[in-house]
N, C-alpha and C positions, 0 to 999 in steps of 0.2 A: 504494500500500500504506500501511497505517496506521503510526503511530508506536509501535514496540514498546518496552516497558519491563519489565525483570525486577526485582522487589522482594520484600522480605520482607513478611509479613502485616501487620505494624504500620505499614508505610509506604504502604499503598495509597491511603488518603484524601489524605494530603499530596501524594503523587506525582501523583495525578490532577489535583488543583486546580493544582499548580505547572505541570504540562505544558500544561494547557489555557490557563492565563494566559500562558505563554510563546508558545503558538500564536496567541493573540489579541493579544499585545503589550500586555497590561494587567497591573495589579497584581492578585494573587490576591484581595485584599479587595474588588475591584470586580466580581467574579464573583458569581452567585447562590449561596446556600448549597447545598452538596452535598446536605444532608439534604432539600432540596426534590425531589431526584431519587431518592435511595436512602437507606436507614438506614445511616449510617456504621458503627455497631457491628455490624450484620448483615453488612455488606460485609467488615469485617475478620475476622469469624468464619468466613465461608463462602468467601472468595476462594481459598484453597488447595485446597478440596475440591469446589468446584462451578464450573460455567461460569456466569458472570454477564454479562448484557448490559443496558445502560440508556443513556438519553440524558441529557446534561448540558451546559448552556450551548451547545446547538446541535451538539454532538459526539456520536458514537456511541462508547460505551465498552464494551469487552469484556475480561473477565479469564478466562483459562483456564490452568490449570497454573501459576499464579503470574505469568503474563505479562500485562501490560496493553497493549491495543491501542486507540489513539485515532484515529478517522476523522472527518473533517469531513463 
């Protein structure tokens, strides 16, 4: 099962990058920019009202009802 995270709307981008960097055992600055995978502003606007799925740094990211799931 994926790594579940419940966060407020303004924390989605930071939380995704932080958790992926922890899962990878690397510094967040060593990861590719999140905006290469998804528009961060759109993500923050839509995350609480839509189901969002995208790939980032080799991980499948899903956000539904404010819960982030990260699967490798």
